[in-house]
Residue frames relative to the residue before (quaternion, step in Angstrom):
aa qw qx qy qz dx dy dz
X 1.0000 0.0000 0.0000 0.0000 0.00 0.00 0.00
X 0.2875 -0.7433 0.5722 0.1936 3.61 -0.85 0.94
X 0.2477 -0.7511 0.5968 0.1354 3.53 -1.17 0.68
X 0.0589 -0.7894 0.6110 0.0049 3.55 -1.15 0.64
X 0.1360 -0.7833 0.6031 0.0645 3.46 -1.28 0.52
X 0.4218 -0.6736 0.5485 0.2597 3.51 -1.08 0.79
X 0.2256 -0.7661 0.5899 0.1191 3.56 -0.81 1.03
X 0.1143 -0.8251 0.5532 -0.0085 3.58 -0.52 1.32
X 0.1427 -0.7400 0.6501 0.0972 3.54 -1.10 0.80
X 0.8175 -0.1423 0.0370 0.5568 3.59 -0.45 1.21
X 0.7354 -0.4595 0.2218 0.4459 3.55 0.85 1.06
X 0.6174 0.4832 -0.3594 0.5061 3.62 1.24 0.32
X 0.4691 -0.6687 0.4889 0.3062 3.56 -0.89 1.00
X 0.1693 -0.7741 0.6081 0.0490 3.54 -0.89 1.16
X 0.7900 -0.2007 0.1579 0.5573 3.59 1.03 -0.68
X 0.3856 -0.6830 0.5626 0.2612 3.50 -1.34 -0.32
X 0.1436 -0.7331 0.6559 0.1085 3.52 -1.10 0.81
X 0.0272 -0.7958 0.6044 -0.0261 3.52 -1.00 0.94
X 0.4426 -0.6324 0.5807 0.2587 3.40 -1.44 0.51
X 0.0837 -0.8047 0.5875 0.0173 3.60 -0.83 0.97
X 0.6851 -0.4556 0.3513 0.4468 3.56 -1.24 0.06
X 0.7135 0.4434 -0.2248 0.4936 3.53 1.21 -0.69
X 0.7606 -0.3025 0.2037 0.5372 3.59 1.17 -0.16
X 0.6957 -0.4150 0.3604 0.4624 3.53 -0.55 -1.23
X 0.0988 -0.7881 0.6071 0.0214 3.55 -1.24 0.64
X 0.0355 -0.7719 0.6337 0.0370 3.57 -0.97 0.85
X 0.0181 0.7820 -0.6226 0.0217 3.53 -0.92 0.93
X 0.4633 -0.6644 0.5115 0.2869 3.51 -1.05 0.84
X 0.5208 -0.6194 0.4843 0.3326 3.63 -1.11 0.67
X 0.5746 -0.6171 0.4053 0.3533 3.57 -1.05 0.73
X 0.6178 0.5056 -0.3689 0.4760 3.67 0.98 -0.51
X 0.6313 0.5225 -0.3319 0.4672 3.60 0.97 -0.71
X 0.6488 0.5169 -0.3021 0.4698 3.57 1.01 -0.83
X 0.7126 0.5089 -0.2413 0.4184 3.59 1.01 -0.85
X 0.6826 0.4587 -0.2704 0.5005 3.55 1.27 -0.16
X 0.3881 -0.7764 0.4547 0.1996 3.60 -0.38 1.30
X 0.6681 0.5150 -0.3285 0.4249 3.63 1.02 -0.51
X 0.5278 0.6219 -0.4233 0.3943 3.61 1.25 -0.21
X 0.2940 -0.7432 0.5824 0.1486 3.51 -1.13 0.81
X 0.5755 -0.5413 0.4481 0.4183 3.63 -1.19 0.31
X 0.5496 -0.6093 0.4595 0.3398 3.54 -1.17 0.56
X 0.7781 0.0304 -0.0232 0.6270 3.58 1.20 -0.45
X 0.5618 -0.5747 0.4550 0.3834 3.63 -1.16 0.48
X 0.6551 0.5146 -0.3097 0.4585 3.59 1.15 -0.51
X 0.7326 0.3300 -0.2053 0.5588 3.60 1.33 -0.11
X 0.0968 -0.8205 0.5618 0.0435 3.65 0.52 1.12
X 0.5587 -0.5983 0.4586 0.3458 3.55 -1.13 0.64
X 0.2165 0.7379 -0.6128 0.1818 3.49 -0.89 1.08
X 0.5357 -0.6511 0.4094 0.3486 3.63 -1.04 0.50
X 0.6170 0.5444 -0.3525 0.4457 3.62 1.16 -0.40
X 0.4731 -0.6715 0.4785 0.3103 3.58 -0.97 0.69
X 0.3782 -0.6601 0.5873 0.2764 3.53 -1.22 0.44
X 0.1018 -0.7998 0.5916 0.0056 3.53 -0.95 0.98
X 0.0521 0.7928 -0.6042 0.0604 3.54 -1.10 0.76
X 0.4795 -0.6641 0.4801 0.3137 3.57 -1.04 0.67
X 0.7236 0.2874 -0.1850 0.5997 3.60 1.27 -0.49
X 0.6888 -0.4546 0.3339 0.4555 3.53 -1.24 0.27
X 0.5371 -0.6251 0.4710 0.3146 3.58 -0.93 1.04
X 0.5515 -0.6863 0.3536 0.3159 3.58 -0.70 1.11
X 0.6210 0.5417 -0.3725 0.4268 3.63 0.92 -0.68
X 0.6935 0.4624 -0.2645 0.4851 3.55 0.92 -0.92
X 0.6190 0.5214 -0.3669 0.4587 3.63 0.96 -0.67
X 0.6334 0.5562 -0.3250 0.4288 3.59 1.12 -0.70
X 0.6116 0.5564 -0.3334 0.4531 3.62 1.27 -0.32
X 0.5953 0.5948 -0.3436 0.4168 3.53 1.24 -0.58
X 0.5352 -0.6462 0.4296 0.3339 3.64 -0.90 0.89
X 0.2054 -0.7491 0.6174 0.1243 3.56 -1.28 0.50
X 0.7992 0.3368 -0.2088 0.4520 3.56 -1.39 0.06
X 0.8481 -0.1602 0.1097 0.4929 3.56 -1.08 -0.75
X 0.6191 0.5359 -0.3555 0.4507 3.59 1.11 -0.54
X 0.5904 0.5353 -0.3478 0.4939 3.58 1.17 -0.56
X 0.6597 0.5192 -0.3084 0.4474 3.54 0.95 -0.88
X 0.6458 0.4941 -0.3216 0.4852 3.58 1.02 -0.79
X 0.6675 0.5028 -0.3284 0.4403 3.63 0.89 -0.86
X 0.6407 0.5403 -0.3049 0.4523 3.59 0.99 -0.88
X 0.6705 0.4925 -0.2780 0.4802 3.54 0.98 -0.99
X 0.7299 0.4609 -0.2726 0.4250 3.62 0.71 -1.01
X 0.7389 0.3783 -0.2019 0.5197 3.56 1.04 -0.80
X 0.3437 -0.7526 0.4922 0.2706 3.64 1.26 -0.13
X 0.3840 0.7176 -0.4858 0.3187 3.58 0.83 1.03
X 0.4694 -0.5934 0.5567 0.3431 3.54 -1.25 0.40
X 0.5095 -0.6751 0.4377 0.3049 3.60 -0.91 0.91
X 0.6306 0.5170 -0.3305 0.4752 3.59 1.26 -0.34
X 0.5603 0.5805 -0.4072 0.4281 3.63 1.23 -0.12
X 0.1474 -0.8455 0.5081 0.0724 3.56 0.33 1.29
X 0.6552 0.4969 -0.3370 0.4585 3.62 0.95 -0.72
X 0.6248 0.5248 -0.3427 0.4656 3.58 0.95 -0.78
X 0.6743 0.4845 -0.3032 0.4676 3.57 0.86 -0.92
X 0.6222 0.5355 -0.3427 0.4568 3.59 0.95 -0.84
X 0.7198 0.4716 -0.2590 0.4388 3.61 0.78 -0.96
X 0.7318 0.3891 -0.2703 0.4899 3.64 1.01 -0.56
X 0.7792 0.4065 -0.1943 0.4358 3.60 0.94 -0.78
X 0.7453 0.4375 -0.2131 0.4558 3.60 1.19 -0.30
X 0.3176 0.7498 -0.5117 0.2740 3.53 1.18 0.69
X 0.7849 0.1392 -0.0516 0.6016 3.60 1.15 -0.60
X 0.0566 0.8220 -0.5624 0.0691 3.58 0.11 1.24
X 0.6786 -0.4868 0.3658 0.4108 3.54 -1.38 0.23
X 0.7614 0.4085 -0.2244 0.4505 3.61 0.91 -0.80
X 0.7525 -0.3903 0.2825 0.4490 3.57 -1.25 -0.34
X 0.6941 0.4876 -0.2774 0.4511 3.64 1.11 -0.46
X 0.0225 0.7731 -0.6332 0.0303 3.52 -1.05 0.89
X 0.2687 -0.7438 0.5951 0.1429 3.57 -1.21 0.58
X 0.0281 -0.7835 0.6207 -0.0082 3.53 -0.95 0.97
X 0.5147 -0.6509 0.4579 0.3190 3.58 -0.82 0.97
X 0.2950 -0.7119 0.6130 0.1744 3.52 -1.17 0.72
X 0.4506 -0.6865 0.5047 0.2663 3.58 -0.87 1.00
X 0.8158 0.1619 -0.0536 0.5526 3.58 0.81 -0.93
X 0.2373 -0.8142 0.5158 0.1210 3.63 0.10 1.26
X 0.6025 0.5489 -0.3656 0.4495 3.66 1.05 -0.63
X 0.6535 0.4971 -0.3247 0.4694 3.63 0.92 -0.75
X 0.6321 0.5254 -0.3477 0.4512 3.64 1.05 -0.70
X 0.6044 0.5630 -0.3683 0.4268 3.60 1.11 -0.63
X 0.6618 0.4805 -0.3253 0.4746 3.63 0.98 -0.61
X 0.6169 0.5517 -0.3348 0.4505 3.60 1.11 -0.62
X 0.7725 0.3514 -0.2084 0.4861 3.61 0.82 -0.86
X 0.6945 0.4923 -0.2692 0.4504 3.60 1.16 -0.55
């Protein structure tokens, strides 16, 4: 089963990150792409219509995942493997310090049609 998360910038959907057979993929939402005043969610992820793909968790998103004692608490409370980067992203990044938050998508297949 593939997992996906909506990537929100100040409560507005900016794109979708999903787990794939090859690793991970992030694509900006078509509405985000169509508005010239929108900014990239990270300088490392400039706005473009093509998805970003990586065999490992995309660095920007990996940086949102807790570290140290907070990672230990998250792993213990959610009963996750610390190597499950997508699981950690989906449970621990719903309310981050910055403008970006990640919320699990119930139907990743529907999200594919929204961003694609």
